[in-house]
N, C-alpha and C positions, 0 to 999 in steps of 0.2 A: 580781234578783242580790243575793247575800248582802255585806253591808258586811264588808270584812275589819279585824279590829281591829287595833291597833297590835303586838300580839305575842299569842301563842297562849294560852288562859287555862291556868292552870297545873292546874285541877281539871275535874271534868266530862267530857262526851263530845264528841268531833267526828266530823263526816262528814269523809271523804276530801277532798271539795270545798273543806272549810275548813281541813284540812291543807296541802294542797299549794303554797297561797302563801308557807310557811315553808320548804318544801324544796327544795333545787335538784336535783329528781330527778322523774321521769315517773311517772305513775299506773301505767303497765305495768311500772316498776321496783319499785315499792312492791309490787305485786302477786305480782311474784316474788318479791322479797326476803321477803315474808311466808311464803309456800309453803318459802322453804329455812331458816326461821329468823331471818334476818338483819334483820329488821324486827319490830316488836310486831304480834301476831296482834290482829285486830279481836275484836269481840263482835258478834254477831247479835242484833239488837232485836226483828227479824221476820223474815220470809221476803225481804222487799226491801229492808229497812233495816240496814246495818252501821254501826259505830262504833268509835271507838278511844278508850280512856281517854287524856285530857291527860297523864295523870302517865306514862303507859309513854312516850309521844313525848317528853316532857320528858327522860325517864332515857334513852333512846336517844340522843338529842342531846348531853346531857352524857356517855355513853360515847364518842360520837366526839370529842368535845372533848378529853376524858382521852386518849383513844388519840394524837391529834394532839400532844399536850403531852409525852407519853413518847417519841414518836418523834424528839423534837429532841435 
C-alpha cells in the first residue's frame, strides 16, 4: 500500500488512488465528472497508466472553495 502524505503535492503527477484520499467523492463519481467536464481530465501515460496533474487538482479544489465563498 502507498503511504499517503499529509497533503497532495502541488506539482507532479498522481494516480487516482493517490488523489482519492483527499477527495470526499468516489472513484466512479470522478470518472463520470471527467466525462462531463466537471473534473480535470487525466493524461494517459501509457495504455494502462493514467495520471492527473497535481496543479489541475489543486486548481479544481480552489475553484470549489471560491464557489463556496461566493455563495455566502
